[in-house]
C-alpha positions as CSV (number, residue, x, y, z in Angstrom):
1,M,65.3,60.3,-44.8
2,S,68.5,61.2,-46.7
3,S,71.4,62.5,-44.6
4,K,71.8,65.3,-47.2
5,I,68.7,67.4,-47.0
6,K,67.9,69.7,-49.9
7,K,68.0,73.4,-48.9
8,T,64.8,75.3,-49.4
9,N,64.9,78.7,-51.0
10,I,63.6,81.9,-49.4
11,I,61.2,84.6,-50.4
12,I,61.4,88.0,-48.6
13,F,58.4,90.5,-48.5
14,C,59.4,94.1,-47.8
15,Y,58.2,97.6,-48.2
16,N,59.4,100.9,-46.6
17,R,61.4,100.0,-43.5
18,P,65.1,100.3,-44.2
19,K,66.2,99.7,-40.6
20,H,64.3,96.4,-40.6
21,I,65.6,95.1,-43.9
22,K,69.2,95.9,-42.8
23,K,68.7,93.6,-39.7
24,L,67.1,90.9,-41.8
25,I,70.0,90.9,-44.3
26,L,72.5,90.7,-41.4
27,N,70.4,87.8,-40.0
28,L,70.6,86.0,-43.4
29,D,74.3,86.7,-43.9
30,K,75.3,83.2,-42.7
31,I,72.5,81.4,-44.6
32,K,74.4,80.0,-47.6
33,N,73.4,78.0,-50.7
34,R,69.8,79.2,-50.8
35,K,68.4,81.4,-53.6
36,I,66.5,84.5,-52.4
37,Y,63.4,85.9,-54.0
38,V,62.4,89.5,-53.1
39,V,59.0,91.1,-53.4
40,C,59.0,94.9,-52.5
41,D,55.7,96.8,-52.5
42,G,55.6,100.2,-54.1
43,P,55.1,103.6,-52.4
44,K,51.8,105.0,-51.3
45,S,52.9,108.6,-51.7
46,K,55.9,110.8,-52.7
47,S,57.1,111.0,-49.1
48,D,56.9,107.2,-48.9
49,K,58.9,106.7,-52.0
50,N,62.1,107.8,-50.3
51,F,61.9,105.0,-47.7
52,V,61.0,102.4,-50.4
53,N,64.0,103.4,-52.5
54,K,66.3,103.1,-49.4
55,V,65.0,99.6,-48.9
56,R,65.7,98.7,-52.5
57,K,69.1,100.2,-52.4
58,I,70.0,98.2,-49.3
59,I,68.8,95.0,-51.0
60,N,70.6,95.8,-54.3
61,N,73.9,96.5,-52.4
62,S,73.7,93.4,-50.2
63,N,75.5,90.1,-50.5
64,L,72.3,88.1,-50.7
65,N,72.1,85.4,-53.3
66,I,69.1,87.1,-55.1
67,S,67.7,85.0,-57.8
68,K,64.7,87.1,-58.9
69,K,62.9,90.2,-57.5
70,I,59.7,92.2,-58.1
71,Y,59.8,95.9,-57.4
72,F,56.3,97.4,-57.7
73,E,56.0,101.0,-59.0
74,S,52.8,101.6,-57.1
75,N,51.4,100.3,-53.8
76,I,49.7,96.9,-54.0
77,G,48.9,96.7,-50.3
78,V,49.3,94.0,-47.6
79,R,45.9,92.4,-48.5
80,N,47.0,91.4,-52.0
81,I,50.8,91.4,-52.2
82,F,51.3,88.0,-50.7
83,K,49.0,86.2,-53.2
84,I,50.8,88.0,-56.0
85,G,54.2,87.2,-54.6
86,L,53.6,83.6,-53.6
87,D,51.8,82.8,-56.9
88,W,54.8,84.2,-58.6
89,V,57.5,82.3,-56.6
90,F,55.6,79.0,-57.0
91,R,56.2,79.3,-60.8
92,F,59.8,78.4,-60.0
93,E,59.7,76.5,-56.7
94,K,57.6,73.6,-55.2
95,Q,58.3,74.7,-51.6
96,I,59.5,77.9,-50.1
97,I,60.5,79.6,-46.8
98,I,58.7,82.9,-46.3
99,L,60.0,85.9,-44.3
100,E,58.8,89.4,-43.9
101,D,61.2,92.3,-43.4
102,D,60.5,92.4,-39.6
103,I,61.2,88.7,-39.0
104,L,64.5,87.4,-37.7
105,A,65.0,83.6,-37.6
106,S,67.4,81.5,-35.6
107,K,69.9,79.6,-37.8
108,S,68.2,76.2,-37.0
109,F,64.9,77.5,-38.3
110,F,65.9,76.9,-41.9
111,S,67.1,73.3,-41.4
112,F,64.0,72.7,-39.3
113,C,61.9,73.7,-42.3
114,D,64.0,71.8,-44.8
115,K,63.6,68.5,-42.9
116,L,59.8,68.8,-42.3
117,L,59.0,70.1,-45.8
118,I,60.4,66.8,-47.0
119,K,58.8,64.6,-44.3
120,Y,55.3,66.1,-44.8
121,K,55.5,66.7,-48.5
122,N,52.6,64.2,-49.2
123,K,50.7,64.8,-45.9
124,K,48.1,67.2,-47.3
125,K,46.5,67.8,-43.9
126,I,49.6,69.8,-42.9
127,S,49.3,73.3,-44.2
128,Q,52.7,74.8,-43.2
129,I,55.8,74.7,-41.0
130,A,55.8,77.6,-38.5
131,G,58.9,79.0,-36.9
132,C,57.0,80.9,-34.2
133,N,55.8,79.4,-30.9
134,I,53.9,82.0,-29.0
135,N,54.1,80.2,-25.6
136,E,57.0,77.8,-25.3
137,K,56.5,77.6,-21.6
138,I,53.7,75.2,-22.4
139,T,55.8,73.1,-24.8
140,K,59.5,73.5,-24.1
141,N,59.8,70.3,-22.1
142,Y,58.0,68.1,-24.7
143,N,59.9,65.0,-25.8
144,D,59.0,65.6,-29.4
145,S,60.7,68.4,-31.3
146,Y,57.4,69.9,-32.5
147,F,53.7,69.6,-32.3
148,Y,50.6,70.5,-34.3
149,S,48.2,73.5,-34.0
150,R,45.0,74.4,-35.8
151,Y,46.3,78.0,-36.1
152,S,48.4,79.4,-39.0
153,N,51.1,81.6,-37.5
154,I,53.0,83.3,-40.3
155,W,56.0,84.9,-38.4
156,G,58.6,82.9,-40.3
157,W,57.0,79.9,-42.1
158,A,57.3,77.5,-45.0
159,T,54.8,75.8,-47.2
160,W,54.3,73.9,-50.5
161,K,52.9,75.0,-53.8
162,D,50.1,72.4,-53.6
163,R,48.9,73.8,-50.3
164,W,49.2,77.4,-51.3
165,I,47.2,76.8,-54.6
166,S,44.0,76.6,-52.6
167,Y,44.5,80.0,-51.0
168,D,41.2,81.9,-51.2
169,N,41.5,85.7,-50.7
170,N,37.8,86.1,-51.7
171,F,36.5,83.9,-48.8
172,T,34.2,82.1,-51.3
173,K,32.8,79.6,-48.9
174,L,32.7,81.8,-45.8
175,K,29.0,81.2,-45.1
176,Y,29.5,77.4,-45.4
177,L,32.5,77.6,-42.9
178,L,30.7,79.8,-40.3
179,N,27.7,77.5,-40.4
180,S,29.8,74.3,-40.2
181,K,29.2,72.2,-37.1
182,S,32.8,71.1,-37.1
183,F,34.2,74.7,-37.3
184,I,31.9,75.8,-34.5
185,K,32.9,72.8,-32.4
186,N,36.7,73.4,-33.1
187,C,36.5,77.0,-31.8
188,K,37.5,76.9,-28.2
189,S,34.9,79.4,-27.0
190,K,32.1,81.7,-28.3
191,K,34.6,84.5,-28.1
192,E,36.8,82.8,-30.5
193,Y,34.0,82.0,-32.9
194,S,32.9,85.7,-32.7
195,F,36.5,86.7,-33.5
196,W,36.8,84.7,-36.7
197,K,33.2,85.6,-37.8
198,K,34.0,89.3,-37.3
199,Y,37.4,89.4,-39.1
200,F,36.5,87.0,-41.8
201,S,33.4,88.9,-42.6
202,I,35.3,92.2,-42.8
203,H,37.6,90.7,-45.3
204,F,34.8,89.1,-47.3
205,N,32.8,92.3,-47.5
206,N,35.7,94.5,-48.6
207,K,38.4,93.0,-50.8
208,E,40.7,96.0,-50.3
209,V,41.0,96.1,-46.5
210,G,42.7,94.0,-44.0
211,T,45.7,91.7,-44.4
212,W,46.4,88.6,-46.4
213,D,46.9,86.1,-43.6
214,Y,43.2,86.0,-42.5
215,A,42.5,84.3,-45.9
216,W,45.3,81.8,-45.3
217,T,43.8,80.9,-41.8
218,Y,40.3,80.7,-43.3
219,T,41.6,78.4,-46.1
220,N,43.3,76.1,-43.6
221,F,40.1,76.0,-41.4
222,L,38.1,75.2,-44.5
223,K,40.5,72.4,-45.5
224,N,40.8,71.2,-41.8
225,R,44.6,71.5,-42.0
226,A,47.1,71.7,-39.2
227,S,50.3,73.7,-38.8
228,I,53.6,72.3,-37.4
229,V,55.0,74.4,-34.5
230,P,58.5,73.9,-33.0
231,K,58.6,73.2,-29.2
232,N,61.0,76.2,-28.9
233,N,60.3,79.5,-30.5
234,L,62.7,80.1,-33.5
235,I,61.5,83.6,-34.5
236,Q,61.8,87.1,-33.3
237,N,59.5,89.9,-34.6
238,I,61.2,93.3,-34.7
239,G,58.3,95.1,-36.3
240,F,56.5,96.5,-33.3
241,D,58.1,100.0,-33.6
242,I,56.8,100.7,-37.1
243,G,54.3,98.1,-38.0
244,T,52.6,97.7,-41.4
245,G,50.1,95.3,-39.9
246,K,48.5,94.9,-36.5
247,N,51.0,92.8,-34.6
248,P,49.7,91.9,-31.2
249,K,52.0,93.7,-28.7
250,K,51.5,90.9,-26.1
251,L,53.8,88.8,-28.3
252,S,56.5,91.5,-28.6
253,N,58.8,89.8,-26.0
254,L,59.3,86.6,-27.9
255,K,63.0,85.7,-28.3
256,K,64.4,83.4,-30.9
257,K,66.2,80.3,-29.9
258,N,67.7,77.3,-31.7
259,I,66.4,73.8,-31.7
260,N,68.2,70.4,-31.7
261,L,68.1,69.3,-35.3
262,K,68.2,65.7,-34.4
263,L,64.5,65.9,-34.5
264,K,62.2,63.7,-32.5
265,Y,59.0,63.2,-34.5
266,P,55.5,62.8,-33.0
267,K,54.0,59.4,-33.8
268,T,50.5,60.7,-34.6
269,I,49.1,64.0,-36.0
270,Y,46.8,65.7,-33.5
271,T,46.5,69.3,-32.5
272,D,47.9,70.3,-29.1
273,I,45.0,71.2,-26.8
274,K,46.9,73.2,-24.2
275,Y,48.7,75.3,-26.8
276,D,45.6,75.9,-28.9
277,N,43.5,76.8,-25.8
278,Y,46.2,79.5,-25.0
279,C,46.2,80.8,-28.6
280,S,42.4,80.9,-28.6
281,A,42.1,82.8,-25.3
282,K,45.0,85.2,-25.6
283,V,45.1,86.0,-29.4
284,Y,42.0,84.8,-31.2
285,S,39.1,85.9,-29.1
286,I,37.0,89.0,-28.9
287,P,37.8,90.7,-25.6
288,S,35.0,91.3,-23.1
289,L,33.3,94.7,-23.1
290,E,34.8,95.5,-19.7
291,W,38.3,94.9,-21.1
292,R,37.7,97.0,-24.1
293,I,36.5,100.0,-22.0
294,K,39.5,99.6,-19.7
295,K,41.8,99.6,-22.7
296,K,40.2,102.7,-24.2
297,I,40.7,104.6,-20.9
298,L,44.3,103.5,-20.7
299,N,44.9,104.7,-24.2
300,I,43.4,108.1,-23.4
301,F,45.7,108.4,-20.4
302,E,48.7,107.5,-22.5
303,L,47.8,110.3,-25.0
304,I,47.4,112.8,-22.1
305,N,50.9,111.8,-20.8
306,I,52.4,112.1,-24.3
307,K,51.0,115.7,-24.6
């Protein structure tokens, strides 16, 4: 691999959170020689418009090296805006680093992506480079710098045009996937299978609800593709105060770290069983009925205390 690695450009997705975009811009202040693309969703209401305008003013007055931007007049929504935005950016780029306004990345994340986007350019079974490791206690002592997972975490990530082109927001082959023996076998438990069946079906049945990333995960399951994950977590999500999506709060304490950029590469591509078992059990499984009842009671008590 060449000693001079080509720097990958960045796309930012944002909406109505001025405090978050300020922190992201500050985070990107030291990231030089990369073009920035911006996609900003439009307001849902008149009251919303004020916050959206504040976000755009902050971006327009920043020192970011903005190449192109799309500012929508009306609200597109989180379900559809990523397809529109990434389809658009891939008219100009063959690979891209993707950040949302609530994602702060360590400095080494960008070079980590640069190197692996080149290394795996022609390895079509790799869907993306992730920056987020949701449990580095499992992986921090690995000899290799990264590993592979079947899950597509999108808190700071990078991908290629030829992977994104297969993105299917309509879940066209959902029935085929859910009945596939390999998919059923790859789910770590019945609870995980029930999780994907429930949320994929919700998105299939109503094209205007939900979020964009379920379709990305579905596409990667369908293509049997794996994601690259760093052994150290390189991302911090600051969006738990005013979330536009449903970020799992159990992951709110993740802190971003750097990684040694003299990367040690795994010799073979195989998904990490320990890490994926953890993801399946803690993030991608339908909770038991007992747990859901307990959670509901706790929420009621929280509301009583607030009042």
